[in-house]
N, C-alpha and C positions, 0 to 999 in steps of 0.2 A: 301243355301240360294243364291239367284242369286242377279249380284250387282243391278241390277233394284228392284228387293223386298228390296234390305237394303235401295234406296234412299225411295221409297215408305214410308216402316216404318219411318225413319228420320224425312219422311215433315211431318206426321201424327204427330210425336212425338213433334215438333218443331212446329205446328199448336195447338196444346194441350198446352204443354207449355206456349204460345201466349195466348188462350183463359186463362188459368189459371193464368195468369195475366194482365186478362184485368178484372176480376171479384174479384181482389183483394179491398176491402173497401179505401175509400180513407183517410178513419182515421190511417191509417197503413201506406199510401203512405204519409202523410204530416209528419212523424218522418222527422226530420232534418237525423239522421243518415241512415236511409233509403234511403230519396232524396239523399244525400252526393255517398253513394257505387250502386244507380243505373245511379248517373254519371260518375262515375271512372270503371265501370267494363268493357264496350264500352273499352275503353283504357286501361285498363289493357290487353284485350283478342286482341286489334290490335299490341302492342309492342310486344306481346309473338306470336304473325304471322309474324313478321317481324323480331323477333332475330331468329327464328326457318328457315327463308329463309336465313337469310340472314347466319349462322354461321352452319346450318345443311348441307350435302352432305349424301344423304340417310340414313344410319344408324354413320355416321363420323361425328364429329365437325372438322369446317375446319376451318382455320385462313390466307384469302385470300380477294382482292380485296374490295370485298361486305362490308367487313370489315372495313376496312379505309374509305369506302365511308360514311357507317354508322356515323362512328364515328366523318366525317367531319358535315355531316348534326345536328347528335348530337351539334355540337360546333357553327354555325349558328341557332339552335334554342335559346341556352341559349343567344345569342347574338340578338336575338329577329325580325332575319332575314326574310322579306317576304318568303312567304311556296315557290311560285317558286323559288328565289334565292335560298332555301334550297334543295330543288329538285335539281335544274342546278349545285348546289354546289358539292354534293355528286356524281350525275354522272358526273364531272368534274373529284373531286379526283379519283374517282373508274379506270375511262378510264388510265388515267395517271398511277394510280399504275397497272392495268393490262400490260400497254406499259413497263415499269421500269423491273415488276417482270416476 
C-alpha cells in the first residue's frame, strides 16, 4: 500500500469516526462521566505527543536538554505562569542546557 493510500484510508476513517460521534444521542453526552472523559482525552493525547517528542529519538529514549526544558515548563505551569512565559522559560532552559552540556 502506498503512502497516499494510507493517508486516504486514515482520512476516511477519521471522517467516519467524526460522523459516528455526531450521531450519538444527546442523553449519552449529558452524562457527567462522558463529559469529563471527552474533556480530558485531548489533553491526554497532547501530553503523550509531547512526551514522545521530548524523550524519543527514533527507536531510543533520550534524556537531553529537551527534557530539562519540559521540566521547566511543568514547574512554570504549576506556578500558574502565563502561557508565553512557560514557552519562553522552557526554551531558555533548553538552550542553556544545550550550551552547557
